[in-house]
N, C-alpha and C positions, 0 to 999 in steps of 0.2 A: 485546178484545184489539185492540189496533193490531197492522195486519199488512206488517210489513219487505218490500219487495219491491226486487230490486237485479237491474237488466238488464246480461246483459255484453254487450261491443260489441268489435268489429275494425274492420281497416282495410278496405274496400273497393276496389274496380278498377272504372270506367267500361268496358263490354263491348268498346267500339270503339279508344278511344286509348288503355285502361289508365292514364288518370290515376288518382292516387290520389281516394276518393270516401268517403262516409259509405257503410256495406256499408248494399245496400237491404233484407234481410231484419231487421238488426238496428237498422234503424233502424225499422222495424212494431214488433220488441218495445221498441224505446224507448217508440214513441206506445203499446202495449197496457199499457205499465210508467204513464204520464202518465193515460190514463183511469183506472186501476184505484188511484194511490198522490198522485198530483199534486206538489205541491210538497214530499213524502216520496221522491222517486220517488229511490233511487240506483243509479248507473251505473259501470259499472265496465271498464277496457280493462288486459289485461295488455299492455305495449311501451313501445314506443320513445313518451314527452310530447312530443317535437319533432314527432310529424308533426300536419304541419299541416289532416289532414281530420277529425282530432278536434273541432276546433270548427265542423266541421258541425255535429255531435249538440249541443255547448253550447247554436248555433242555434235549436232548438228548443223552447227557454226553459227550461233547466237552470242552478242556479245555479253548479252545478262540475260535475267527473267525474273521479272518481275513476283513479286512473294506476299499477298495479303495477309499475314501473320495470323493464324487460329488454332486454335486444338480440334483433337476432334470430336466430330458430332454435332461443332457448332455451325449455325444456317450460313449455308455463305450465299446466299440470295442479296438479304440486304448490302453486302459488301461489294459486292460483284454491281448489281446495280449504281451502288453510290459512281464507284470507283469508272465504269465508264462513259457514265453520262458527265463528270470530271476533265475526262480525258479527252472529248469530242473528237470518240471511235465514227468512224466511216461505216465500216464492215466488222465485224465480229464472228470467229472462225471457233466452231466446239468438236467435237467428237459428237454421234448422236447418245450415249451410252455408258458410264461409265463402268470398270470395271471393280471396283471395289466399293462399300459402304453400300447404303442403299442402291444403286443401279437402276433406279426406276426410268432414268429418260427424261422425266418433268424438268429439269431445272432448266433446259433451251427453252422450253414453251413460258415455264411462269415467267423466265428475265424476258422474253421479248413482248411478253402480256403490259408486265412490270414496265418497260420502256417504252411502251407504246411504238415499237418496229416489225415491221415485216419479218417473216420468219421464213425460210426455204428448208425444207428438210430435205437432207440426199443429195448436196450440191457434189456435181461432180468437176464443175470446171466454169471459171469466171473467164467468159471471153474476152471482155470490155468492159471499160466504167469511162461515160463519157456525159459533163453535162448536168454531175448526178445519179443517171440513173445507171444499173450495170446491168448489163447482159448476161446470165448463164446460161447451165445447163444443170439439168435436176436429171439424178438418175431414176428411173422406173422399172420397174419388176421386167424380168428376160434382156435383160440390155438395153432397153428403150432409153430415149435420150430427150428430153421438151425442153426447149431453150423457153425462159421468162425474162422478163425486164420488171426491174424494179429498182424505186426509187429509193435510195440512200438518205439515213444511216438503214443497214439491214442485218439480222443474225441469221447465220445460217449455219446448220450441221453437216458434220460428212462421217461418211459410213465408206464401206467398200468398194466403193466408187471411185475412191479420189484416188487420185495417183499417190502410190509405193512413200512410203518418208526414206529418206537417206540414211544410212548407215551412222551411226552415232560413234565418235571418234573423240580415243579416252583422252587427245591433247587441246582441245578447244572446250572438254567436258572439265576440264580443269582449273582451263585459265579463266571458263562465264563467272561473270558474277552476278549476285542471290542479292538483289537488293530488297530491302524490306519495308512494308509500311504498314504500321500501328492504323488498327482499325478497330471497331466497337463491336466485342465478340456479345453475341444473339444467339443462344442456345437454340436447338431444334427439339421442341416439345415432343413432336410426332417420332420424330426417329429413337428420342432417349427414352420411348414406352415401348419403342419396337424391338421383336424378337427376330435376329439372323438368322436364318440358316441356309447352304447352299443349293443353287437351283436343281431342279432335275429336268431329265428331257419330257417336253411336253409327247402325251401319245400322239398318233398316225390318226389323221384327219379321214374320217371315215369317204367314201365316192359319194360325189352329192351326183345323183342322174337328171342331165339337161335334158329336156325335150319342151318343145314348142306346143302341144297340146294335150289334153288329158289321156286321152289315145294312146299315144310317144308311150307317157308315164308308165303306163298300165305296163306298155308292149314292154318296155324296157325290164319292169318289177319282174315281170312273168318269164321273161326270158329266160333258155335253161344259159345255166353259166356254161365256159367253153374252154373255163383255164383248167378242167381238172384235177383240179387240186383240192377238192371239199372231200367230203367224207359222209356216209349215209349210214345214218345211226338205226338199227333194226334190234328189234329185240332185249331192248335194254329198261331197265327200269328207272324209275322219276327220278330217283337221285344218279345213278349213273349216267344220264341222261345231263342232268345238271352238272355234273363235275364236266364230262365233257365239253359243254360251253363254257363256261368258267375257263378251261382250260384254253379252249379258243382263243378267248378275248385276253386275257392274260398273255398267251403270244402275238398276238396281234399288238398289242399295248394300251389297249382301251381302258381296263382296268390293271389298275396298281395295290397290291396285297402290301 
Protein backbone atom coordinates (compact mmCIF):
# COMPACT_ATOMS: atom_id res chain seq x y z
CA UNK A 1 0.00 0.00 0.00
CA UNK A 2 1.31 3.43 -0.96
CA UNK A 3 1.23 5.63 2.12
CA UNK A 4 -0.06 9.12 1.39
CA UNK A 5 1.70 11.67 3.58
CA UNK A 6 0.49 15.27 3.93
CA UNK A 7 2.28 17.97 5.92
CA UNK A 8 0.41 21.04 7.16
CA UNK A 9 2.40 24.29 7.25
CA UNK A 10 1.79 27.81 8.51
CA UNK A 11 3.51 31.18 8.32
CA UNK A 12 6.15 31.66 11.00
CA UNK A 13 7.66 34.79 12.52
CA UNK A 14 11.29 35.57 13.34
CA UNK A 15 11.62 35.65 17.16
CA UNK A 16 13.52 38.96 17.14
CA UNK A 17 12.31 40.97 14.15
CA UNK A 18 8.88 39.38 13.76
CA UNK A 19 9.34 39.16 9.98
CA UNK A 20 7.42 36.36 8.21
CA UNK A 21 9.39 33.17 7.59
CA UNK A 22 8.84 29.43 7.36
CA UNK A 23 7.84 28.12 10.78
CA UNK A 24 10.59 26.10 12.45
CA UNK A 25 8.46 23.19 13.65
CA UNK A 26 6.46 23.09 10.42
CA UNK A 27 9.68 22.94 8.38
CA UNK A 28 10.80 20.03 10.56
CA UNK A 29 7.49 18.35 9.73
CA UNK A 30 8.22 18.90 6.03
CA UNK A 31 11.70 17.40 6.48
CA UNK A 32 10.22 14.36 8.20
CA UNK A 33 7.65 14.04 5.44
CA UNK A 34 10.34 14.20 2.74
CA UNK A 35 12.28 11.45 4.48
CA UNK A 36 9.12 9.36 4.65
CA UNK A 37 7.50 9.98 1.26
CA UNK A 38 10.15 11.70 -0.88
CA UNK A 39 8.74 13.44 -3.97
CA UNK A 40 5.27 12.06 -3.20
CA UNK A 41 4.94 14.29 -0.14
CA UNK A 42 2.05 16.74 -0.33
CA UNK A 43 2.28 20.01 1.60
CA UNK A 44 -0.84 21.99 2.48
CA UNK A 45 -1.41 25.52 3.77
CA UNK A 46 -4.67 27.28 4.66
CA UNK A 47 -4.31 31.02 4.18
CA UNK A 48 -3.10 33.66 1.74
CA UNK A 49 -1.40 32.30 -1.40
CA UNK A 50 0.37 35.66 -1.91
CA UNK A 51 2.42 35.27 1.29
CA UNK A 52 6.11 35.26 0.17
CA UNK A 53 7.19 33.09 3.12
CA UNK A 54 5.43 30.08 1.55
CA UNK A 55 8.18 29.85 -1.05
CA UNK A 56 10.69 29.05 1.69
CA UNK A 57 8.97 25.67 1.97
CA UNK A 58 9.18 25.18 -1.80
CA UNK A 59 12.90 25.85 -1.51
CA UNK A 60 13.25 22.60 0.45
CA UNK A 61 12.79 20.70 -2.82
CA UNK A 62 9.01 20.64 -3.23
CA UNK A 63 7.48 20.78 -6.67
CA UNK A 64 4.30 22.41 -5.38
CA UNK A 65 2.50 23.52 -2.24
CA UNK A 66 -1.31 23.35 -2.15
CA UNK A 67 -3.08 26.38 -0.70
CA UNK A 68 -6.62 26.53 0.65
CA UNK A 69 -7.32 30.21 -0.02
CA UNK A 70 -8.61 31.88 3.14
CA UNK A 71 -8.45 35.42 4.55
CA UNK A 72 -6.83 36.15 7.89
CA UNK A 73 -9.13 35.32 10.78
CA UNK A 74 -10.95 32.49 8.99
CA UNK A 75 -11.40 29.14 10.71
CA UNK A 76 -9.02 26.68 9.05
CA UNK A 77 -10.39 23.59 10.81
CA UNK A 78 -13.41 22.81 8.56
CA UNK A 79 -11.46 23.33 5.32
CA UNK A 80 -8.52 21.20 6.45
CA UNK A 81 -10.80 18.42 7.67
CA UNK A 82 -12.74 18.25 4.39
CA UNK A 83 -9.55 18.31 2.31
CA UNK A 84 -7.80 15.56 4.27
CA UNK A 85 -10.83 13.30 4.13
CA UNK A 86 -11.20 13.78 0.37
CA UNK A 87 -7.47 13.31 -0.25
CA UNK A 88 -7.37 9.92 1.48
CA UNK A 89 -4.39 10.84 3.66
CA UNK A 90 -2.78 8.14 5.78
CA UNK A 91 -0.23 10.22 7.72
CA UNK A 92 -0.66 13.93 8.49
CA UNK A 93 2.26 15.84 10.02
CA UNK A 94 2.18 19.30 11.54
CA UNK A 95 4.06 21.52 13.95
CA UNK A 96 3.10 21.60 17.60
CA UNK A 97 2.20 25.29 17.77
CA UNK A 98 1.93 28.17 15.31
CA UNK A 99 4.34 31.09 15.58
CA UNK A 100 1.72 33.67 14.52
CA UNK A 101 -1.97 34.24 15.07
CA UNK A 102 -3.68 32.54 18.00
CA UNK A 103 -0.83 30.05 18.54
CA UNK A 104 -2.82 27.98 21.04
CA UNK A 105 -1.55 24.63 19.75
CA UNK A 106 -5.12 23.27 19.74
CA UNK A 107 -5.53 22.78 15.97
CA UNK A 108 -3.94 19.27 15.83
CA UNK A 109 -6.13 18.09 18.72
CA UNK A 110 -9.32 19.52 17.22
CA UNK A 111 -8.45 18.15 13.79
CA UNK A 112 -7.72 14.66 15.12
CA UNK A 113 -10.95 14.71 17.11
CA UNK A 114 -13.03 15.74 14.11
CA UNK A 115 -11.40 13.15 11.84
CA UNK A 116 -11.58 10.44 14.47
CA UNK A 117 -7.85 9.67 14.10
CA UNK A 118 -5.24 8.88 16.75
CA UNK A 119 -2.89 11.76 17.59
CA UNK A 120 0.81 11.37 18.40
CA UNK A 121 2.34 14.33 20.23
CA UNK A 122 6.08 14.95 19.79
CA UNK A 123 6.85 12.62 16.89
CA UNK A 124 10.61 12.16 16.54
CA UNK A 125 10.90 9.45 13.88
CA UNK A 126 8.81 7.07 11.78
CA UNK A 127 10.68 3.77 11.88
CA UNK A 128 8.44 1.72 9.59
CA UNK A 129 4.96 1.42 8.07
CA UNK A 130 3.72 -2.10 7.39
CA UNK A 131 0.22 -3.48 6.78
CA UNK A 132 -1.44 -0.25 7.80
CA UNK A 133 0.47 0.02 11.09
CA UNK A 134 3.15 2.65 11.76
CA UNK A 135 5.97 2.07 14.22
CA UNK A 136 7.19 5.43 15.50
CA UNK A 137 9.38 7.01 18.15
CA UNK A 138 7.79 9.59 20.41
CA UNK A 139 9.99 12.21 22.08
CA UNK A 140 9.74 12.38 25.88
CA UNK A 141 11.37 14.79 28.36
CA UNK A 142 15.12 14.53 29.09
CA UNK A 143 15.92 12.99 25.72
CA UNK A 144 13.96 9.81 26.26
CA UNK A 145 12.11 8.03 23.45
CA UNK A 146 9.04 5.80 23.48
CA UNK A 147 8.29 3.31 20.70
CA UNK A 148 4.64 3.18 19.64
CA UNK A 149 2.64 1.17 17.12
CA UNK A 150 -0.32 3.08 15.72
CA UNK A 151 -2.84 2.04 13.09
CA UNK A 152 -3.27 4.35 10.10
CA UNK A 153 -4.58 6.92 9.41
CA UNK A 154 -2.91 9.07 12.06
CA UNK A 155 -2.05 12.67 12.81
CA UNK A 156 1.24 13.60 14.49
CA UNK A 157 2.72 16.83 15.83
CA UNK A 158 6.42 17.55 15.41
CA UNK A 159 8.61 19.58 17.77
CA UNK A 160 12.33 20.29 18.16
CA UNK A 161 13.12 16.60 18.66
CA UNK A 162 12.45 15.94 14.97
CA UNK A 163 15.24 16.16 12.35
CA UNK A 164 16.49 19.65 11.51
CA UNK A 165 15.08 20.99 8.23
CA UNK A 166 17.28 21.30 5.19
CA UNK A 167 18.24 24.74 3.95
CA UNK A 168 15.81 26.47 1.61
CA UNK A 169 17.29 27.13 -1.85
CA UNK A 170 16.32 30.18 -3.90
CA UNK A 171 16.04 28.42 -7.27
CA UNK A 172 13.56 25.69 -6.29
CA UNK A 173 11.66 28.25 -4.21
CA UNK A 174 10.98 30.35 -7.31
CA UNK A 175 10.29 27.40 -9.62
CA UNK A 176 7.79 25.70 -7.32
CA UNK A 177 4.07 26.09 -7.94
CA UNK A 178 1.33 27.22 -5.56
CA UNK A 179 -1.96 25.69 -6.79
CA UNK A 180 -5.01 27.19 -5.08
CA UNK A 181 -8.19 25.41 -4.01
CA UNK A 182 -11.32 27.46 -3.41
CA UNK A 183 -12.95 26.60 -0.07
CA UNK A 184 -15.87 27.91 1.93
CA UNK A 185 -14.74 30.69 4.25
CA UNK A 186 -15.99 30.34 7.83
CA UNK A 187 -15.08 33.14 10.22
CA UNK A 188 -13.59 32.21 13.57
CA UNK A 189 -15.87 34.18 15.88
CA UNK A 190 -13.77 33.46 18.97
CA UNK A 191 -10.60 34.71 17.27
CA UNK A 192 -12.35 37.81 15.90
CA UNK A 193 -13.38 38.88 19.40
CA UNK A 194 -10.01 38.08 20.97
CA UNK A 195 -7.38 40.70 21.87
CA UNK A 196 -3.85 39.60 20.98
CA UNK A 197 -0.74 40.72 22.86
CA UNK A 198 2.90 39.59 22.91
CA UNK A 199 3.59 36.55 25.07
CA UNK A 200 5.55 37.12 28.28
CA UNK A 201 7.97 34.74 29.99
CA UNK A 202 6.37 32.65 32.68
CA UNK A 203 7.59 33.02 36.27
CA UNK A 204 10.04 30.48 37.62
CA UNK A 205 8.53 27.48 39.30
CA UNK A 206 8.97 27.26 43.05
CA UNK A 207 11.00 24.31 44.24
CA UNK A 208 8.78 21.41 45.26
CA UNK A 209 9.99 19.39 48.24
CA UNK A 210 9.69 15.67 47.55
CA UNK A 211 9.64 13.35 50.54
CA UNK A 212 8.10 9.98 51.31
CA UNK A 213 6.75 10.70 54.79
CA UNK A 214 5.42 13.61 56.79
CA UNK A 215 8.50 13.57 59.01
CA UNK A 216 10.76 13.92 55.97
CA UNK A 217 8.72 16.84 54.67
CA UNK A 218 8.86 18.57 58.05
CA UNK A 219 12.61 18.04 58.22
CA UNK A 220 13.09 19.47 54.74
CA UNK A 221 10.90 22.47 55.53
CA UNK A 222 12.67 23.32 58.78
CA UNK A 223 16.22 22.50 57.69
CA UNK A 224 18.69 25.36 57.56
CA UNK A 225 19.40 26.57 54.06
CA UNK A 226 22.90 25.69 52.88
CA UNK A 227 23.13 28.11 49.99
CA UNK A 228 24.23 31.13 52.02
CA UNK A 229 22.43 33.46 49.65
CA UNK A 230 19.63 34.43 52.05
CA UNK A 231 19.20 37.63 53.99
CA UNK A 232 18.12 38.02 57.60
CA UNK A 233 15.95 41.06 58.24
CA UNK A 234 16.41 42.55 61.71
CA UNK A 235 15.37 45.84 63.20
CA UNK A 236 13.16 46.81 60.28
CA UNK A 237 9.70 48.27 60.34
CA UNK A 238 6.78 46.34 58.89
CA UNK A 239 6.81 48.52 55.76
CA UNK A 240 10.56 48.06 55.19
CA UNK A 241 10.24 44.30 55.68
CA UNK A 242 7.36 44.13 53.21
CA UNK A 243 9.38 46.08 50.64
CA UNK A 244 12.31 43.69 51.04
CA UNK A 245 10.07 40.63 50.58
CA UNK A 246 8.40 42.18 47.53
CA UNK A 247 11.80 42.97 46.00
CA UNK A 248 12.91 39.35 46.46
CA UNK A 249 9.72 38.03 44.84
CA UNK A 250 10.19 40.36 41.86
CA UNK A 251 13.82 39.26 41.42
CA UNK A 252 12.73 35.59 41.44
CA UNK A 253 10.06 36.30 38.83
CA UNK A 254 7.20 35.21 41.09
CA UNK A 255 5.60 38.67 41.02
CA UNK A 256 5.47 41.00 38.01
CA UNK A 257 4.58 44.66 38.28
